[in-house]
C-alpha positions in Angstrom: 0.1 0.0 -0.2 1.6 3.4 -0.9 2.3 5.9 1.8 0.7 9.3 1.5 3.2 12.0 0.9 4.2 13.8 3.8 3.4 17.5 4.1 6.4 19.7 4.8 6.1 21.3 8.1 5.9 25.2 7.9 9.1 26.8 8.7 8.9 29.0 11.9 9.4 32.7 11.5 13.1 33.6 11.8 14.5 35.1 14.9 15.3 38.8 14.7 18.9 39.7 15.1 20.2 41.1 18.3 21.7 44.7 18.4 25.2 44.7 18.1 25.6 46.5 21.5 23.9 43.7 23.0 25.8 41.2 21.4 29.0 42.7 23.1 27.2 43.0 26.4 29.2 41.9 29.7 26.2 40.7 31.5 22.8 39.9 30.2 19.9 39.5 32.2 16.7 37.9 30.6 13.6 38.7 32.6 10.9 36.5 31.5 7.1 37.6 32.5 3.7 36.2 32.0 0.9 34.2 33.5 1.4 30.5 34.1 -2.4 30.0 34.0 -3.2 31.7 30.4 -2.0 29.4 27.7 0.5 31.3 25.5 1.1 34.1 28.1 3.4 31.8 29.8 6.0 32.2 27.0 8.3 34.7 28.7 8.4 32.7 32.0 9.3 29.5 30.1 12.2 31.1 28.4 13.5 32.6 31.6 12.8 29.4 33.4 14.8 27.3 31.0 17.8 29.9 30.9 18.0 29.8 34.7 18.4 26.2 34.7 20.8 26.0 32.0 22.9 28.8 33.5 22.9 27.0 37.0 24.0 23.7 35.3 26.8 25.3 33.1 28.0 28.1 35.5 27.4 30.9 33.0 28.3 34.1 34.4 27.5 36.3 31.5 23.8 35.3 31.3 21.2 34.7 33.9 17.4 34.1 33.7 15.2 35.8 36.1 11.4 34.3 36.4 9.1 37.3 36.8 5.8 35.8 36.1 3.1 38.4 36.7 5.3 40.7 39.3 8.6 41.3 37.8 9.1 44.3 40.0 9.7 41.8 42.8 12.9 40.8 41.2 14.4 44.2 40.6 16.9 43.7 43.8 18.0 40.2 42.5 18.6 41.5 39.0 20.5 44.7 40.3 23.0 42.4 42.2 23.6 40.5 39.1 24.9 43.9 37.7 23.6 43.3 34.1 24.9 45.6 31.3 21.5 44.9 29.6 18.1 43.6 30.8 16.2 41.7 28.1 12.4 41.4 29.0 10.6 38.6 27.3 6.9 38.5 27.0 3.9 37.1 25.1 2.5 40.0 22.9 -0.2 40.5 20.4 2.2 41.6 17.7 -0.3 41.2 15.0 1.9 38.5 13.4 2.0 34.7 12.9 1.8 32.9 16.2 5.2 32.1 17.5 6.9 35.0 15.8 9.7 36.7 17.9 10.3 40.3 17.7 12.3 43.1 19.1 10.2 45.5 20.5 11.3 49.2 20.5 10.5 51.2 23.6 8.5 53.5 21.5 6.4 50.6 20.4 5.7 49.2 24.0 3.0 51.6 24.5 1.4 50.7 21.2 1.2 47.0 21.6 -1.1 44.9 23.8 1.1 43.0 26.2 0.0 40.6 28.9 -1.4 42.1 32.0 1.1 42.6 34.9 1.3 44.1 38.1 3.5 47.1 36.6 3.9 47.9 33.0 7.2 46.8 31.4 8.3 50.5 30.6 8.2 51.2 34.7 10.3 48.2 35.4 12.8 48.5 32.8 13.0 52.5 33.6 13.7 51.4 37.3 16.3 48.9 36.5 18.0 51.2 34.0 18.3 54.0 36.6 19.4 51.7 39.6 21.8 49.6 37.5 22.9 51.8 34.6 21.8 48.9 32.1 20.3 49.2 28.9 17.2 47.4 28.1 15.3 45.6 25.3 11.8 44.0 25.0 11.4 40.7 23.2 7.7 39.8 22.3 6.4 36.6 21.3 3.2 36.4 19.3 0.8 34.4 21.2 -2.0 32.1 19.5 -4.3 31.8 22.6 -4.6 32.6 26.2 -7.3 30.2 27.4 -7.4 29.9 31.1 -5.7 26.6 32.2 -4.7 26.1 28.4 -1.3 24.6 27.7 1.0 26.7 25.5 0.4 26.2 21.8 2.8 24.4 19.4 4.0 27.6 17.8 4.9 29.3 21.0 6.7 26.4 22.5 8.8 26.3 19.1 9.4 30.0 19.5 10.6 29.6 23.2 12.9 26.5 22.2 14.3 28.6 19.5 14.8 31.8 21.6 16.4 29.9 24.4 18.8 28.3 22.0 19.7 31.7 20.7 20.5 33.3 24.3 22.4 30.3 25.0 24.5 30.5 21.7 25.0 34.3 21.6 25.3 35.0 25.5 26.2 31.6 27.2 29.9 32.1 27.6 
């Protein structure tokens, strides 16, 4: 009996390129935010949790993951003690792109996007960290597909998380 031809898997959207200044950063803190109870909103938390575990296993001193969930302001002291030159906040967002798309979001665009609800808006947390540590900051948004209560993250977001974690490990894991 002949086999049905397999449909090729759609290629995930490419990851954005990091700014040159970030690539040369001495220490990079990745702050993952989101809700573990709302499907794809957990994307940033998954990135940070996986990086935190990886950094612990490998002893990386250049990269650190901080799991901020819905109250990232609670980690500002811990992040400040790490003394980052850059803080990268990762969150699920409505980017109006294909689910699983990862995009660097400029500070100007943050106010115009619908990010997940958190205790404090991302710009306030980032402004505070910049003022107290002298770091620079960047926001990475992951296009969500669904935010159902108690839903599991979608395959497209899980793939984006995996690819983003690998990029952080490759580019900042020394």
